C-alpha positions in Angstrom: 58.3 14.2 -32.0 59.6 13.1 -35.5 61.9 16.2 -35.6 63.1 15.7 -32.1 63.8 12.1 -32.6 65.3 12.0 -36.1 67.0 15.3 -36.7 70.4 16.2 -35.3 69.8 19.1 -32.9 71.5 18.3 -29.6 74.7 20.4 -29.1 77.6 18.1 -28.0 81.2 19.1 -27.4 83.4 17.3 -29.9 87.0 16.0 -29.5 88.3 19.2 -31.1 86.4 21.4 -28.6 83.9 22.4 -31.2 80.2 21.9 -30.7 78.4 19.7 -33.1 74.8 18.7 -33.4 73.8 15.1 -32.8 70.7 13.0 -32.6 68.8 13.0 -29.4 69.2 10.0 -27.1 70.0 9.1 -23.5 73.7 9.7 -24.1 73.5 13.1 -25.7 70.6 14.5 -23.6 71.8 13.3 -20.1 74.0 16.3 -19.4 71.2 18.7 -20.4 68.7 17.4 -17.9 68.3 19.3 -14.6 67.1 17.3 -11.6 64.4 19.8 -10.7 62.8 19.2 -14.2 62.3 15.6 -13.4 61.1 15.8 -9.7 57.6 14.4 -9.6 57.3 15.0 -13.4 55.9 11.6 -14.4 55.0 12.8 -17.9 58.6 13.9 -18.7 60.0 10.6 -17.3 57.6 8.6 -19.5 58.4 10.6 -22.6 62.2 10.3 -22.1 62.2 6.6 -21.4 59.8 5.7 -24.2 61.2 7.9 -26.9 64.9 8.6 -26.1 66.1 5.3 -24.6 66.5 6.5 -21.0 66.4 4.1 -18.2 63.3 5.0 -16.1 65.1 4.2 -12.8 68.0 6.4 -13.7 65.6 9.2 -14.4 63.7 8.7 -11.1 67.0 8.9 -9.2 68.2 11.9 -11.2 64.9 13.6 -10.1 66.2 13.6 -6.5 68.0 16.9 -6.5 69.9 16.3 -3.2 73.0 14.3 -4.0 73.2 12.8 -0.5 69.6 11.7 -0.5 70.2 10.2 -4.0 73.1 8.2 -2.6 71.1 7.0 0.3 68.2 6.1 -2.0 70.6 4.0 -4.1 71.8 2.2 -1.0 68.2 1.3 0.0 67.4 0.1 -3.5 70.5 -2.1 -3.4 69.1 -3.7 -0.2 65.9 -4.5 -2.0 67.7 -6.0 -4.9 69.7 -8.1 -2.4 66.4 -9.4 -1.0 64.5 -9.8 -4.2 67.3 -10.8 -6.6 65.9 -11.4 -10.1 62.4 -12.3 -8.8 60.2 -9.8 -10.8 57.1 -10.8 -8.8 58.8 -9.7 -5.6 59.2 -6.1 -6.9 55.7 -6.1 -8.5 54.0 -7.1 -5.3 56.1 -4.6 -3.3 55.1 -1.8 -5.6 51.4 -2.9 -5.4 51.6 -2.9 -1.6 53.2 0.6 -1.4 50.6 1.9 -3.9 47.8 0.4 -1.8 49.2 2.0 1.4 49.3 5.4 -0.4 45.8 4.9 -1.7 44.5 4.2 1.8 46.4 7.2 3.2 44.8 9.4 0.5 41.3 8.0 1.3 41.8 8.6 5.0 43.0 12.2 4.4 40.0 12.7 2.0 37.5 11.4 4.6 39.1 13.6 7.2 38.8 16.7 5.1 35.2 15.8 4.1 34.3 15.2 7.7 35.7 18.6 8.8 34.1 20.4 5.9 30.6 18.9 6.6 31.0 19.5 10.4 31.8 23.2 9.9 29.0 23.6 7.4 26.5 22.2 10.0 27.9 24.7 12.5 27.2 27.5 10.0 23.7 26.2 9.3 22.8 26.1 12.9 24.2 29.5 13.6 21.8 30.9 11.1 19.0 30.0 13.6 20.7 31.8 16.4 22.3 28.8 18.0 25.7 29.2 19.6 28.1 26.3 18.9 31.4 25.7 20.8 33.8 23.0 19.5 34.5 20.4 22.1 35.5 17.3 20.1 35.5 14.9 23.1 32.6 12.5 23.2 30.7 14.9 20.9 31.6 17.7 18.4 29.8 20.8 19.6 28.2 22.2 22.7 25.1 24.0 21.5 23.2 26.8 23.2 20.5 29.2 22.1 19.3 32.2 24.1 15.9 33.6 23.4 15.9 37.3 24.2 12.1 37.4 24.6 11.9 34.7 27.2 15.5 35.0 28.8 15.9 31.3 29.0 18.6 29.2 27.4 18.2 26.1 25.2 20.9 23.7 26.1 23.7 23.2 26.3 23.0 20.3 23.9 25.8 17.9 23.0 25.9 17.7 19.2 27.7 14.9 17.3 28.0 15.3 13.5 28.4 12.2 11.3 28.7 12.2 7.5 27.9 8.9 5.7 28.4 7.9 2.1 27.3 4.2 2.7 24.3 4.5 5.0 25.1 3.5 8.5 26.6 6.1 11.0 29.0 4.9 13.6 29.6 6.1 17.2 32.8 5.5 19.0 32.6 4.0 22.5 33.3 7.4 24.1 30.5 9.0 22.0 28.0 6.2 22.8 28.8 6.4 26.5 28.4 10.1 26.5 25.1 9.9 24.6 23.7 7.3 27.0 24.8 9.3 30.1 23.3 12.5 28.7 20.2 11.1 26.9 18.1 14.2 27.2 20.8 16.5 25.8 22.7 14.4 23.3 21.8 15.0 19.7 23.1 13.1 16.7 23.2 14.9 13.3 23.7 12.5 10.3 24.5 14.1 7.0 23.4 11.8 4.1 26.0 11.9 1.3 24.9 8.7 -0.4 24.7 9.0 -4.2 27.0 12.1 -4.5 29.7 12.0 -7.0 33.4 12.5 -6.1 33.3 16.0 -7.5 30.3 16.8 -5.3 32.0 15.4 -2.3 35.2 17.3 -2.9 33.4 20.6 -3.5 33.3 23.3 -0.8 30.7 22.6 1.9 28.4 25.4 2.8 25.4 25.7 5.2 23.1 25.9 2.1 24.5 22.6 0.7 24.6 20.7 3.9 21.3 21.6 5.6 19.0 19.7 3.2 21.1 16.6 3.8 21.1 16.8 7.6 19.0 14.5 9.8 18.7 15.3 13.6 18.2 12.4 15.9 17.4 13.9 19.3 16.8 10.7 21.2 19.9 8.7 20.2 21.1 8.6 23.8 18.1 6.5 24.8 18.5 4.2 21.8 22.2 3.4 22.5 21.9 3.1 26.3 20.8 -0.6 26.3 23.8 -1.5 24.1 26.2 0.3 26.4 24.8 -1.6 29.3 25.4 -4.9 27.5 29.0 -3.9 26.8 29.6 -2.9 30.4 28.3 -6.3 31.5 30.4 -8.1 28.9 33.5 -6.4 30.2 33.0 -7.9 33.7 31.5 -11.2 32.7 33.2 -14.6 33.3 34.5 -14.6 29.8 35.0 -10.8 29.3 35.4 -8.9 26.0 38.7 -7.1 25.4 39.7 -4.1 23.3 36.2 -2.6 23.7 37.7 0.7 22.6 37.8 -0.6 19.1 34.1 -1.3 19.0 31.7 0.9 16.9 28.1 1.5 17.7 26.2 1.4 14.4 23.2 3.7 13.9 21.2 2.2 11.0 19.6 4.1 8.2 16.2 3.2 9.5 16.9 5.2 12.7 18.5 8.3 11.4 16.3 8.7 8.3 13.4 9.4 10.6 15.3 12.3 12.1 14.3 16.0 12.0 15.5 18.7 9.7 17.6 21.4 11.4 14.8 23.9 11.3 12.2 21.5 12.7 14.6 20.5 15.5 15.3 24.1 16.5 11.6 25.1 16.3 10.4 22.0 18.2 13.0 22.4 20.9 12.3 26.1 21.3 8.6 25.5 21.5 9.0 22.7 24.1 11.1 24.9 26.3 8.8 27.8 25.9 5.9 25.7 27.2 8.1 24.4 30.1 9.0 28.0 31.1 5.3 28.9 31.3 4.3 26.1 33.6 
């Protein structure tokens, strides 16, 4: 950095048309910068602004390679300056708010990817036991069937809902809770316990081998949630009714799902129960 900063090395066209070497600063380097080098290149912008006297805002704008978009961006920034004037706290709070929104968006996207990964891993884990899973994603995730060739009867279809939790409690939507209560003998909740896992572990690829030891099957969740669903139905038609019931969540506590079965025990138990039923 000492050589770049204090030696004359930047070629600049002089008044006589000859190129001369000059010290590196914002004036001499500006014409050498290409917008694509600066686009989302935070490290380069930091280096240029801290060491070579560049204005960080100018660099951010230069990083927008499309000239028309750059012009529109300047106009929008001008509106913000009109609103905020010289109030530095206004711009700081605005930046904090935008960063918080982006952070929430990243968290939502991360949770979505985590949920899908765990869900698909549970599907793969159950298919290892001969179960057939069909994605429904309306009131429950999968329709589950298993055909035993030796007895020619089918297990199911069961309605399987998969929930991954990093905090403890698992939550059902009103549609899921209603579907569970209306199909109590067939509705199955699978809670995957992710508590205590590091961010690296959560972001790693989910496989059936990883997810199965963490899975807890609650086969009687429909019966447990039925009473709550009845209360909500009564509350909707009471003298002082509730509103926006679609925003409610039905919380399944740790004490309930921790007593659930492993995938292998649930498959074996269900198969054994139906085998006995077919023999009577």
